C-alpha positions in Angstrom: 24.2 -72.8 -2.5 20.6 -72.4 -3.9 17.9 -72.9 -1.5 16.4 -75.9 -3.6 19.9 -77.6 -3.5 19.5 -78.1 0.3 16.4 -80.3 -0.2 18.0 -82.1 -3.3 21.1 -83.0 -1.5 19.4 -84.2 1.6 16.9 -86.3 -0.5 19.9 -87.9 -2.2 21.5 -88.8 1.1 18.5 -89.6 3.1 15.7 -90.6 0.5 13.5 -92.7 2.8 13.9 -90.7 6.1 11.0 -88.6 7.2 11.6 -85.1 6.2 8.3 -83.7 7.6 6.1 -85.4 10.3 2.8 -83.3 10.6 1.0 -83.7 13.8 -2.3 -81.7 13.4 -5.6 -81.4 15.3 -7.6 -84.4 16.6 -4.6 -86.8 16.1 -3.9 -86.1 12.5 -0.7 -87.3 11.3 1.1 -87.3 7.9 4.7 -88.1 6.9 6.6 -87.0 3.9 9.9 -88.7 3.2 12.9 -86.7 1.8 12.3 -88.2 -1.6 8.6 -87.5 -1.5 9.0 -83.8 -0.5 11.7 -83.4 -3.2 9.6 -84.8 -6.0 6.5 -82.8 -4.8 8.6 -79.6 -4.7 9.6 -80.2 -8.4 6.1 -80.8 -9.4 5.1 -77.5 -7.8 8.0 -75.8 -9.5 6.8 -77.1 -12.9 3.2 -76.2 -12.3 4.3 -72.4 -11.4 6.6 -72.4 -14.4 3.8 -73.6 -16.6 2.0 -70.2 -15.9 4.6 -68.5 -18.0 5.3 -65.9 -15.5 8.4 -63.8 -15.8 11.3 -64.2 -13.2 10.8 -62.3 -10.1 6.9 -62.7 -10.0 5.5 -62.9 -6.5 3.8 -66.0 -5.2 2.2 -65.5 -1.8 1.7 -68.3 0.5 -1.1 -68.1 3.2 -1.2 -71.3 5.3 -0.9 -73.0 8.6 2.1 -75.3 9.2 1.1 -77.8 6.7 3.5 -80.2 4.8 2.4 -78.2 1.7 4.3 -75.3 3.1 7.6 -77.1 2.9 6.5 -78.2 -0.9 5.8 -74.6 -1.8 9.0 -73.2 -0.1 11.4 -75.4 -1.8 9.4 -75.7 -5.0 9.3 -72.0 -5.5 13.0 -71.8 -4.9 13.6 -73.7 -8.0 11.7 -71.4 -10.4 13.1 -67.8 -10.1 9.8 -66.6 -8.7 9.7 -64.9 -5.4 7.9 -66.4 -2.5 6.0 -64.0 -0.2 5.3 -65.6 3.2 2.0 -64.0 4.5 0.7 -63.9 8.1 -2.2 -66.0 8.8 -3.1 -63.4 11.6 -4.2 -60.7 9.0 -7.5 -59.3 8.9 -9.1 -59.2 5.3 -8.2 -55.7 4.6 -4.5 -56.1 5.9 -4.2 -59.2 3.8 -5.4 -57.3 0.7 -3.0 -54.5 1.4 0.1 -56.9 1.7 -1.0 -58.8 -1.4 -1.2 -55.5 -3.4 1.9 -54.0 -2.0 3.9 -57.1 -2.7 2.5 -57.2 -6.4 1.3 -60.7 -5.7 0.1 -62.6 -8.9 -0.3 -66.1 -7.6 -1.9 -66.9 -4.3 -1.6 -70.3 -2.6 -4.0 -70.5 0.3 -5.0 -72.9 3.0 -8.6 -73.7 2.7 -9.2 -72.6 6.2 -8.7 -69.0 5.1 -10.9 -69.4 2.0 -13.5 -66.9 3.7 -11.1 -64.1 2.8 -11.0 -65.0 -0.8 -14.0 -62.9 -1.9 -12.4 -59.9 -0.4 -9.1 -60.5 -1.9 -10.6 -61.1 -5.4 -12.5 -57.7 -5.1 -9.5 -55.8 -3.8 -6.5 -57.5 -5.6 -7.1 -57.6 -9.3 -3.5 -58.3 -10.1 -3.9 -61.9 -8.8 -4.8 -64.4 -11.6 -4.2 -67.7 -10.0 -5.4 -69.0 -6.7 -4.3 -72.4 -5.5 -6.4 -73.9 -2.6 -4.7 -76.3 -0.1 -7.2 -78.9 1.0 -10.1 -81.0 -0.1 -12.6 -78.1 -0.4 -13.6 -76.2 -3.5 -14.0 -72.6 -4.0 -15.0 -70.6 -7.1 -12.2 -69.5 -9.5 -9.6 -71.7 -7.5 -7.6 -74.8 -8.3 -7.0 -77.4 -5.8 -3.4 -77.8 -4.8 -3.2 -81.6 -5.8 -4.8 -80.8 -9.1 -2.5 -78.0 -9.7 0.7 -80.1 -9.4 -0.7 -83.3 -10.8 0.8 -84.6 -14.0 3.8 -82.5 -13.8 7.4 -84.0 -13.8 9.0 -85.1 -10.5 12.4 -84.3 -11.9 14.1 -80.9 -11.4 13.1 -77.9 -13.7 15.8 -76.6 -16.1 15.9 -73.1 -14.6 19.2 -71.0 -14.6 19.5 -69.3 -11.1 22.1 -67.4 -9.1 22.4 -67.4 -5.5 22.0 -63.6 -5.4 18.7 -63.8 -7.3 15.7 -62.7 -5.2 14.1 -65.6 -3.5 11.7 -64.8 -0.8 10.0 -62.1 1.1 8.5 -61.6 4.5 6.5 -58.7 5.8 7.8 -57.6 9.1 6.1 -56.2 11.9 3.8 -55.4 13.5 4.7 -53.3 16.4 4.6 -49.9 14.7 3.0 -48.8 11.5 2.5 -50.7 8.2 4.6 -53.8 7.8 7.6 -53.7 5.3 8.4 -56.5 2.7 12.0 -57.7 3.4 13.4 -59.1 0.2 16.0 -61.7 0.5 18.3 -63.6 -2.0 19.2 -67.3 -1.9 22.6 -66.5 -0.5 21.3 -64.6 2.5 19.1 -67.6 3.6 21.9 -70.1 2.8 24.2 -68.1 5.3 21.6 -68.0 8.0 20.9 -71.8 7.6 24.6 -72.6 7.9 24.8 -70.2 11.1 22.0 -72.1 12.8 23.3 -75.5 12.0 26.6 -74.6 13.6 25.4 -72.6 16.4 22.7 -74.8 17.5 24.7 -78.1 16.8 22.0 -79.5 14.6 22.9 -83.0 13.2 21.0 -85.4 10.7 20.0 -87.4 13.7 18.0 -84.6 15.3 14.2 -84.6 15.4 13.3 -80.9 15.0 10.1 -79.5 16.5 8.6 -76.7 14.5 6.2 -74.9 16.7 6.1 -71.4 15.6 4.4 -70.0 12.3 6.2 -70.8 9.2 5.1 -67.6 7.7 7.8 -66.0 9.9 11.6 -66.3 9.5 12.0 -67.7 13.2 10.4 -71.0 12.1 10.9 -71.2 8.2 14.5 -69.9 8.1 15.8 -70.4 11.6 14.6 -74.0 12.1 13.0 -75.8 9.2 15.4 -74.7 6.3 18.5 -75.6 8.5 16.8 -78.9 9.5 16.4 -79.9 5.8 20.1 -78.6 5.1 21.4 -81.0 7.4 18.9 -83.7 6.8 17.0 -83.8 10.1 13.3 -84.5 10.6 11.2 -81.8 11.2 7.9 -82.2 13.3 5.2 -79.7 12.6 3.2 -79.5 15.9 0.1 -77.5 14.9 -1.6 -75.9 16.6 1.0 -75.1 19.5 0.2 -76.0 23.1 2.2 -77.2 25.9 0.4 -80.5 26.0 0.8 -80.9 22.3 4.4 -80.4 22.5 4.8 -82.8 25.2 2.8 -85.3 23.4 4.9 -84.8 20.2 8.1 -85.2 22.3 6.9 -88.6 23.7 5.7 -89.8 20.3 8.2 -88.6 17.8 11.3 -88.2 20.0 11.9 -84.5 19.5 15.4 -83.5 20.3 15.6 -79.9 19.2 13.2 -76.9 19.0 12.9 -73.4 18.4 10.4 -71.4 20.8 9.7 -67.8 21.3 9.8 -66.7 24.9 6.0 -66.8 25.4 6.0 -70.5 24.6 8.8 -71.3 26.8 7.2 -69.5 29.5 3.8 -71.1 29.1 5.6 -74.5 29.1 7.6 -74.3 32.0 4.7 -72.9 34.1 2.2 -75.2 32.8 0.2 -77.1 35.5 0.8 -80.4 33.8 4.5 -79.7 33.0 6.3 -83.0 33.2 10.0 -83.4 32.7 9.7 -87.2 32.1 7.7 -86.6 28.9 10.6 -84.3 27.6 13.3 -86.8 28.1 14.3 -86.8 24.4 14.6 -82.9 24.2 18.0 -81.7 24.3 18.4 -78.6 22.4 16.3 -75.3 22.7 17.0 -72.2 20.7 15.0 -68.9 21.3 14.6 -65.5 19.9 12.1 -63.1 18.7 11.7 -61.2 21.9 13.5 -60.9 25.3 13.5 -64.1 27.3 13.1 -63.3 31.0 16.2 -64.6 32.8 13.8 -66.6 35.4 12.4 -68.6 32.4 15.9 -69.6 31.2 16.9 -70.4 34.9 13.8 -72.5 35.3 14.3 -74.5 32.3 17.8 -75.3 33.2 16.7 -76.4 36.6 13.9 -78.5 35.6 15.3 -80.0 32.5 19.0 -80.5 33.1 19.6 -82.3 29.8 18.3 -79.2 27.8 20.9 -77.0 26.2 19.7 -73.4 25.6 21.0 -71.3 22.8 19.8 -67.8 22.4 19.8 -66.4 18.9 19.6 -62.7 17.9 18.8 -61.3 14.6 16.1 -59.8 12.4 14.2 -60.6 9.3 16.4 -58.2 7.4 19.7 -59.8 8.5 19.2 -63.3 9.6 21.0 -64.6 12.7 23.8 -62.2 13.7 24.5 -63.2 17.3 24.3 -66.5 19.3 24.6 -67.3 23.0 25.5 -71.1 23.3 24.6 -73.1 26.5 28.3 -73.1 27.6 28.2 -69.3 28.3 25.3 -69.7 30.6 24.8 -68.6 33.4 27.9 -66.3 33.3 26.5 -64.3 30.3 22.9 -64.4 31.3 21.5 -61.0 30.0 23.4 -61.0 26.9 22.3 -62.3 23.4 25.4 -63.6 22.4 28.4 -62.7 20.1 28.7 -62.8 16.3 28.8 -66.2 14.6 31.6 -67.5 12.3 30.1 -66.4 9.0 28.8 -62.8 9.5 30.1 -59.4 10.5 28.3 -57.7 13.6 29.3 -54.6 15.5 27.9 -52.0 17.9 28.6 -48.8 16.2 28.3 -44.9 16.9 26.3 -42.7 14.6 29.5 -42.0 12.6 30.0 -45.7 11.9 33.0 -46.2 14.4 32.9 -49.0 16.9 31.9 -48.1 20.5 34.2 -48.8 23.4 33.6 -51.6 25.7 30.4 -50.7 27.8 29.5 -47.7 25.4 26.0 -47.5 24.0 25.6 -47.7 20.1 23.5 -49.3 17.6 23.7 -53.0 16.5 24.8 -53.4 12.8 25.7 -56.1 10.6 27.1 -56.5 7.1 27.7 -59.5 4.7 25.8 -61.9 2.5 23.4 -62.5 5.3 21.8 -58.9 4.8 18.6 -58.2 2.7 18.4 -56.9 -0.6 16.1 -54.2 0.8 12.6 -53.4 1.6 10.5 -54.2 -1.4 9.2 -50.9 -3.1 10.5 -49.0 -0.2 13.5 -46.9 -1.4 13.5 -44.4 1.5 13.3 -47.2 4.1 16.0 -49.1 2.4 18.3 -46.1 2.2 17.7 -45.5 6.0 18.7 -49.1 6.8 22.0 -48.7 4.8 22.6 -45.2 5.6 26.1 -45.8 7.3 27.6 -47.2 3.9 30.2 -50.0 3.5 27.5 -52.5 3.5 26.4 -52.0 7.2 22.6 -52.5 7.9 21.4 -50.9 11.0 19.1 -53.0 13.3 17.4 -50.1 15.3 18.6 -51.9 18.5 20.7 -50.0 21.0 23.2 -52.0 22.7 26.7 -52.2 24.4 29.4 -54.9 23.9 31.4 -56.5 26.7 35.1 -57.2 26.6 34.4 -60.8 25.3 32.3 -59.5 22.4 29.0 -60.3 23.7 26.2 -57.7 23.2 23.7 -56.6 25.8 20.7 -55.2 24.3 19.6 -51.8 25.8 16.4 -51.4 24.0 15.0 -50.5 20.6 15.9 -47.2 19.6 12.3 -46.1 18.8 11.1 -47.4 22.1 13.4 -44.9 24.0 11.6 -42.2 25.8 12.5 -38.8 26.6 11.5 -37.6 30.2 12.5 -34.3 31.2 15.1 -34.1 28.6 16.8 -37.4 29.6 17.0 -40.6 27.7 15.1 -43.4 29.4 15.3 -46.8 28.1 12.2 -49.2 29.0 14.3 -52.3 28.9 16.2 -51.1 32.0 13.0 -50.6 34.0 11.7 -54.0 32.8 14.7 -55.6 34.0 14.3 -54.0 37.4 10.8 -55.4 37.6 11.7 -58.7 36.4 13.8 -59.0 39.6 10.5 -59.6 41.5 9.8 -63.2 41.5 6.1 -62.7 41.0 6.4 -61.3 37.5 5.8 -63.3 34.4 6.0 -60.4 31.8 6.3 -56.7 31.7 6.1 -53.9 29.2 7.4 -50.5 29.9 6.4 -47.6 27.4 6.0 -43.8 27.6 2.9 -42.0 28.4 2.3 -38.2 28.1 3.1 -36.0 31.0 2.5 -32.0 31.0 5.6 -31.5 33.1 8.3 -34.0 31.7 6.9 -34.6 28.2 6.5 -38.3 28.7 7.1 -40.7 31.6 7.2 -44.5 32.1 4.3 -46.7 32.4 4.5 -50.4 33.4 2.0 -53.1 32.5 2.7 -56.3 34.4 1.6 -59.8 33.9 1.9 -62.0 37.0 2.8 -65.7 37.0 -0.1 -68.0 37.8 -1.3 -67.7 41.4 1.1 -64.9 42.3 0.1 -61.7 44.1 1.9 -58.4 44.0 1.0 -54.8 44.8 1.8 -51.5 43.1 3.7 -50.5 46.2 6.0 -53.5 45.9 6.7 -52.6 42.5 7.5 -49.1 43.3 9.8 -50.2 46.2 11.8 -52.4 43.7 12.1 -49.6 41.2 13.1 -47.2 43.9 15.8 -49.6 45.1 17.1 -50.1 41.5 16.5 -47.1 39.5 17.0 -43.5 39.4 13.9 -41.3 40.2 13.1 -40.3 36.5 13.2 -44.0 35.5 10.5 -45.1 38.0 7.2 -45.8 36.4 4.5 -43.2 37.2 1.7 -45.7 36.1 1.5 -49.3 37.0 -1.2 -51.6 35.7 -1.6 -55.4 36.2 -2.9 -57.2 33.2 -4.2 -60.6 32.3 -2.5 -60.6 29.0 -0.6 -58.7 26.3 -1.4 -58.2 22.7 1.5 -59.8 20.7 2.8 -60.5 17.3 2.9 -64.0 15.8 6.6 -64.5 17.4 5.6 -63.2 20.7 6.8 -59.6 20.8 4.5 -57.4 22.9 2.8 -54.8 20.7 3.5 -51.8 22.7 2.0 -49.6 20.1 -1.4 -50.8 20.9 -0.6 -50.2 24.7 0.3 -46.7 23.9 -2.4 -45.7 21.6 -5.1 -44.8 24.2 -2.6 -42.5 26.0 -1.2 -40.8 22.8 -4.6 -40.3 21.0 -4.9 -36.8 19.6 -1.4 -35.9 20.8 2.0 -35.7 19.2 4.6 -37.7 20.8 7.8 -35.5 21.9 
């Protein structure tokens, strides 16, 4: 199945049903029915093809969660061009770097970010066409509605293969420069089907989209599956606990994907009201570890809510899922492989680990990326095991039931006095303290041991905790070398768009001018 076919088929089945309900600031609300979304996607496809660009040309999208995002996503999918989804969080220099690195020739940009256009124009000479979403005007741009006007609402006549390159997302954000993950239609099709099955989505669902569409979590793990099955998507922008509860009441949201930070802020919100969330029956989450206490709190406060943890990466889609019926027995696991991908925990020689043995999570199948765009060495490292296996960089064990338990990111492991120390093990021990909302453990330099653990801790609202209490907890749960030598209580954490704590930013002051061992 091609990505464009997902919308075409749902538009044929449910032409008058809302495909997208946009709930914006100050009460703004827009609705696009399936037939309208399909027609607009066709117009956008014809407009892009009229530029005469060769197959594989990069079209970058920089936008908030607007209805136009859905139009661009499915419209570009019908052209043979490649959609590059760009983070709205980039500063002007970062944005220019990604646009140049991705060889972008067409930029479709939300007018809210038009202040970056002058810098982009100066730094990105390859970009010939800039399309502006919104009623504003800017020099050397064409407004979105004008760009697609007068083009046919019928499908373009373009021959495509499901293994043609379709979309790209720049990862990252916790170490170094981001890398462009290049995917074909087939990979995104596999992930969409995985999500529909594992999250039990149906055409009757009303799906809340509350994370940024430029990331795979919202775009490919919620919006695309919703369109595939013919559900209604509600774009809640910007995210807030009150906004989400308002949307549930007004639109009858039944399913949503959240990153752990959002679930945390929702369940601890002073105006949290279960009665306002009565329609909400399905929550899936991923992107960063969800503290056990958050899951248990949600289960206790919202008994109708079924939690599904999903695990994967931009490079490989969803490769494990933990459905609600395995909770609380498998709390702490990220699940087992779905029906349509291969997942394993492997030794360095590519052989599977024994039960309880530590190895690296890997996957193979049509779910896996084509490669990192214009990064041959990084791509080779990802596929270094051969036989189609792609390496996640996550260290884990597997239990007798095939469920995997993440130990840590391989690159986050620290070596203290010659011993391997995994920060997640320390974080789990600290999470055992009921006052802790979030914790990040990382290595800091030490003259004797090379590096030792440091723990940054964010407390729950109104909670109190001392360094002595944290040390007592760690002494009870951990070997001496794993106990944090530095404990700091913080008001917030720097995070990526999907809620991953940026440990690299926490480490920088300690390692400046030093070489990490």
